[in-house]
N, C-alpha and C positions, 0 to 999 in steps of 0.2 A: 364211566369215561365215553361221550359220545365218541365216533368218529368226527363228528363236523368240532368238537370242540378239542380235539387236539388239533386239528388242522388247524383251530382259528390259536391257538398254542404256538404253535410247531413254524408257524407262517410268519408271526408277528415277533422279532425283537429287538424293538427299538425301548427299551428304555424315557423312565421321563423325560430323562433330560436330554432327548432325541437322539445319544449315543448306543452303540451297538460295540463289540469286538468280532473283531475278523481275523480270520491268519488264510493266508492266501500262500502257495507256496512258488517256488520259479517264479516269484514278485520281479524278479528282474527285464524282460522282457519277453516282448510278446506280451499273450493273452493274461499272464500275472501281474504282466506290469499296466498295464489297461486297466485293471481288475482291481488291481489294487490304489493306484491312483481315484476310480471311479467311485469305489467306497470312502477313499478318503473326501469326496468332491460333495460327500451328504453327512458330513462331521463321523464318520467311524471314527473309532480306533482300531489301529489295521499292523497288525504283526504281517511281519514282512521275513519269507523264509526262502533262502539262493544259495549262494556258493561264495559270489562272487562282490568280493566288501566293497569295492569304487560303487562297483552299479546300485549296491541294496544302498549304501549311502544318497545318491542320486535320486534311487527310486522312491525314499522315507519324504527325500527336500519334496517330493515333486507332490506326496500324501499331506504334508504339513501347510502347503501353499493353497493347495484344498479347501484346505477349514479343520483334516481331519489329524487326529493324534497317529503316530509313529513308532515301534521299535520294528527296528533293523535285525536280523536274527540268521551268522553264517551257519549256513547248516545243509548238510550235505543226508535228502532225505532217503538214501538208500541205506542209512546207519538210521535201525530204530532208536536204540538211545537217547539220541541227537537227537531224534523227533519226542520221544517221549520226554527227555529233562526240557526242548525248547518250549512245551504245550505248559509243562509246570513253571518254568518261567513269566510266557504271557498272563498266564494267570493270575498268579502273583503281582506283573507291574500293570498289566492293565484291567483285571479283571474277569470275572466267570462265558468263555467260549460261549459263544452265539451260534456263529456261524464259517463252518471251516471249507476251499477251497479249495479241491486236490486240481494242479496244473502243471508242474513239472516235469520236466521228456527231455530225453535224450536220446540219437536216434543212431542209424547209420543206412545208410543211404548203395544199397548196393543190391545187384543180385545172389542169391542164396547162396551159390555157391562160395562167392566172395565174401561173405562176411566170418568174420574168424571168433570161433568159442567164445573167445576169451569178452573181445566185443559185444557179440549177442547177454553173454551174462552182465558185463557193465549193466548195456540199456536197459535188460530187465529191470534192474536191480533197481533203476531210478525211474524207472516208465511204469511199469509194475509197481513192484513193491515198497516205494515210493508211497503209491494210491494207498496201499494198505495200513501201511507205518502211518497216511496223515489220518487215516479214517478209523484204525483203534487207536493212535491217541486221544486226536478227535472223541471219539462213547465215552472214553476211559473218563472223559467229563466233565461230555454230555449224562448220556447213563445215569447218573445217581442225582439229577436235578433231574431228569426227565422232557428235557425240553434241548433244543440247537437243531439244526440243518448245516449237514453234508451238502457238497455241490462238486462234479464228477466233474469237470472239464474232459468228454468224449470227444468226437471225431465221429463224422460217417465213416470211416473207415475203422470204426466201432464194431460192425457190420459188415460191411462189405470192405475187404482185402483189394486189395490192388499192385502187382509187379514194384519193385525194386524197391517195394520199404513192408515185406517182412519182419522185421524186428518191430517196428512200431506198431503194427496191423497189429500181429499179435500181444505183444502188450497192452493195446484199446482190446482186441477181446476177451483177453485176461480180466481190465477191468470191470467191464461190462456182466462180463457172468460172474464176479465178484461181487459187484457193485448190486446185481437182483438176490442172488443168495443173502447178502444182509438186508434187503428189502425184507426182504422174504419175514425174517429171522424178530425185525422191527414190529412188523405186522402181529408175527405170536405172540411178543407179549406186551400187545397196547402201545405203545413205549410211546414216547411225545418225540423224539428225534426222529429226524426228518434225512434221507437222503434219496435225493433227485440228480440227474447226470444229462448233460448238455452236451449231445451231436453237433458240432462245429464243422461245417466246409471247409474250406482252404480261405487261409488266413496268412494277409505280406507281414507276418516276421520276421524279427531275424533269425530264423534257427537257418534259412536258406544260408546264409552268408558263413554258420559258423560249424554245422555240422558236420560230422562223417563221412565224406561219400569218391563213389569208388567209380563214378558216374566221366564220360569224358567233356560234358557240360556242365555249366554253372545248376543247383537244381533248382526248381519250382516248385508252387504251388500246384494242385489242378483248377482250373479254370474251373468259374467263374472265380475272385478273389478277394476277399474284405476283406473293412479295415480292421485291426485288433479292437476298437470300440467299440464294434456291431457284437461283436464274443461276449464282453465284457457288461456289456448290458441285458446280453440276457442270463450273464450268469447271475447279476444284480437280477431281477426279475427271476429268477429259479428260487434264486435265496428267497427274495419274498414271498412266491407262492410255487413249496415245497410239490405241493396235495401231488401235484403231477411227474409220472416217475421219468419221466424223463420227457425232455423239449428238442427240438428241430432246427435248427438255424440256418438259414440260405434254403433258394428252392431248390438249390443244385443236391442240398441234402437229400429230402425230400423224392429228389428225381431218382437217388441211389441208392435208397433205404426203400423205397418202393418198390422198385425195380430187380432188387434182389429175391424180395421176395416175390414176386411173380413171375420174373424169370434171369435166376443167378447161370443158367447157363448163356444165355443170350451175354449176359452183360463180363463173362469169363472169355467172350470169341473180339467183343466191342474192346475190352481192353489191353486184351493181347495185340491188336491191329494200336491202341490209341498212345496205352499209359507211359510208353517208352519215352517215345518226346514231345507228351504231355506235361511230362516231370523235369526236363531239362528247357532251357533257353540257346540264344542263339550262341553263349559263348563258354570258350571252353573253360572250365575250371582252374583258379589261380593256385596254382599249389604253395606255394606261402598262404594261405588263409588262415587263419584258428581253424582245432579243431575243440569242440566244447564236451566234446565224451568220460574227457581221462578232467581234465582240468578248466576250472571256469576263463573264459578270452577276456572277464568284465574286473579283473582281481583286484587290477591295479590305474591309476588316471593315466593317461585320461579314457580307457574303455567304455563303453556305455552305450551299448548297441540300442536302449528304448527300445519303445512298445513294435514299431514300422520297422518293416526290411524295404527291399529299396526296388516296388513295385508298384510304389503308392497309386502311380501315372492310369495302374489297369480296374485299382482295389473300391471296390464299392462304398461306399459311405455309410447305407443302409441298406436293411433288409423288408423286402413286400413283403416279404412273407413269414418271417417272426413277428410282423407286427400284426398281421392278421388272425397268426397263432394267437399273440396275446391280446388278441383283441373280439376275437373268436364269438363269446359268450355274449355280449355288448352289437355284434355287428348279426347277431343271431338274429339275436330278440328287434332290433331294426328289424333285421328283413321279415321277420313272423311280421312285427309292426303295418309293414309298406302291403303284404302279403293281404292279411286281413283288411285292412286298407282299398284294396285295388278289390277284391271279390265284394264289397260294401258298396263301391263306385259301379262298379260292373252290373249288381244287380241293382240297384239301385233304376239305373238306362233299361234295364231288362223292362222293370215295372214301367217305366211313364211312354216305353215303347206297346208296349202291351197295353195301359190304358190311352193310350196316344189312338192304335188299334181299335180298339171298345168305341171309343170317342166317334170312331169315322163310321167305323160302320155302323150305328144308330142312325147316321144320318143320313146312310146310303139307303136304310132301309125304310128312313121317315119322307124323303125324296117318291121313293115306289111307292108309297103309299098313296101319296097327294096327288103322285102322275103331274106331269107338262103341265097339265093347266090350273095346277094350283096358284 
């Protein structure tokens, strides 16, 4: 089977009735919540995996209100057996899984010496192994059918670490390495299954209200900040166009990843100066705030943090960079057509000028032959 046919097959999940079966982990908050809602709005059947039962029911209601089917499942993605069982139930109740989106995570905001071994283990089990378990569960069902797409919700921090987030950066780097190995294996097997990664910028999600932190001030995303709907749009586009190995969202992500390739040492020094204040607000940390590392803070009513965090006032609702990236081919074609037209126009003007110059020269020559008495 040709590469083009495999790509078309992997990138087109919609059935004759317009439906598709999608799994979203971490579906109760932030990017996962916005992504589940976006898939529901286009009529997908969405399985929502997360720990918080109350928030899961609210997220499922949003999917149904948008026009999709919803199957909320209480699952801790660090438990491989539970993820496998969820995948089997999804296939039984909704049908064959077409798209699997890994978005669940938890972390610790603290300098490295202040992170306990238990905290590091727990955050890594959820964030890294949660992606691994989800990916393996998806592959067990997709590989025999030779079709399907896995989308890994990544971060600019998967390739460029920042201070105070060693736990998160380490897990995201691990996901990057795991995904690259898997991609090579799928290519070797000429598989119709596709895997792609979406590298995100700083996002206005609720994680900053419930993350375990030992910082003196309230944690915040690195500016510039984008709304989670920007991330969800990118995830849906990546799911529909998984031929690219990864997508970058936001100008800051592009600048960070290019800077890491060109001048990593300079970035080290820059982040050493700006990375502490840039990840904290001016407000002190509330000692009574919830922490989601060990248990979900949205398990019972009325707790439901939704998709947005507390940074709506500064969060961008769209990414010009991602729009340009998504439309790079038609934009390149338009630029080529414009350039061709400009060249043709300039060539025509030169021809007219040369013709005009020849006519003037002939008139001057004739006048010289006739002389002033003619």
